[in-house]
C-alpha positions in Angstrom: -65.3 64.7 27.9 -65.6 61.7 25.3 -62.5 60.4 23.7 -62.5 58.2 20.6 -60.0 55.5 19.6 -57.8 56.4 16.7 -54.2 55.5 15.4 -51.3 57.9 14.9 -49.1 57.0 12.0 -45.7 58.6 11.9 -43.6 58.3 8.4 -40.1 59.5 8.4 -39.0 59.8 4.9 -36.5 61.6 2.7 -37.6 65.2 2.2 -37.4 64.6 -1.8 -40.1 61.9 -1.4 -42.4 64.4 0.6 -44.8 65.2 -2.2 -44.8 61.3 -3.7 -45.8 60.1 -0.2 -48.4 62.9 0.4 -50.0 62.2 -3.0 -50.0 58.5 -2.2 -51.9 59.3 1.0 -54.4 61.7 -0.8 -55.1 58.9 -3.3 -55.5 56.6 -0.4 -58.4 58.7 1.1 -56.4 60.2 4.0 -58.0 63.5 4.7 -55.3 65.1 6.8 -51.9 65.0 7.9 -49.0 67.1 9.4 -45.5 67.5 7.6 -42.8 68.7 10.0 -39.1 69.0 9.2 -36.6 66.7 10.9 -33.3 68.0 12.0 -31.3 65.1 12.6 -31.2 61.5 14.0 -29.5 58.1 14.2 -30.1 55.0 12.2 -28.7 52.0 10.7 -26.2 54.1 8.9 -25.1 56.1 11.9 -25.9 59.7 12.9 -26.9 62.2 10.5 -28.3 65.8 10.4 -30.0 68.1 8.2 -26.9 69.3 6.3 -26.4 66.2 4.4 -25.3 62.6 5.8 -28.3 61.1 4.4 -27.5 60.0 0.9 -29.2 62.5 -1.8 -32.2 63.4 0.5 -31.1 66.8 1.7 -32.8 66.1 5.0 -35.8 64.1 6.2 -39.6 65.0 7.0 -41.9 63.4 9.4 -45.5 63.0 7.9 -47.9 62.5 11.0 -51.5 61.2 10.6 -54.4 60.4 12.9 -56.8 58.1 11.6 -59.7 55.9 12.4 -58.6 52.4 13.0 -60.7 50.8 10.1 -58.9 53.1 7.8 -55.4 52.1 8.9 -54.6 49.3 6.4 -55.4 51.5 3.3 -53.0 54.2 4.7 -50.2 51.8 5.4 -50.4 49.9 1.9 -50.1 53.7 0.3 -47.1 54.7 2.6 -45.3 51.4 2.4 -45.5 51.6 -1.3 -43.4 54.8 -1.4 -41.2 54.0 1.8 -40.1 50.5 0.5 -38.0 51.9 -2.2 -36.4 54.7 -0.1 -34.8 55.8 3.3 -37.6 55.9 5.8 -39.7 54.2 8.7 -43.3 53.8 9.4 -44.6 53.6 13.2 -48.1 53.1 14.4 -49.4 53.9 17.8 -52.7 53.9 19.5 -54.0 57.2 20.6 -57.3 58.9 21.4 -58.9 62.0 19.8 -61.7 64.4 20.5 -64.0 65.0 17.6 -64.0 61.8 15.8 -65.8 63.3 12.9 -62.6 64.9 11.6 -60.7 61.6 11.1 
């Protein structure tokens, strides 16, 4: 089966910023993403969980995008415009997908 190169972008951000982030991704032409709740973790400020411990966030979400490599820069610019002012992290990794026409 033929696989196609893609990028996986994972953005962890305060739940209250989810709509602003997904609107920015939509405006940047991102055609698909998945939003998942994040139940807890540990970072620069120490451990936190969904019940609080992250400023005013009331929780975090993970927004996961699979995208063609040539569209990555536009996605990252849109994501960074939101993440740079808030608690969050963006990671990018290489991946492979079936049905490249979907991305």
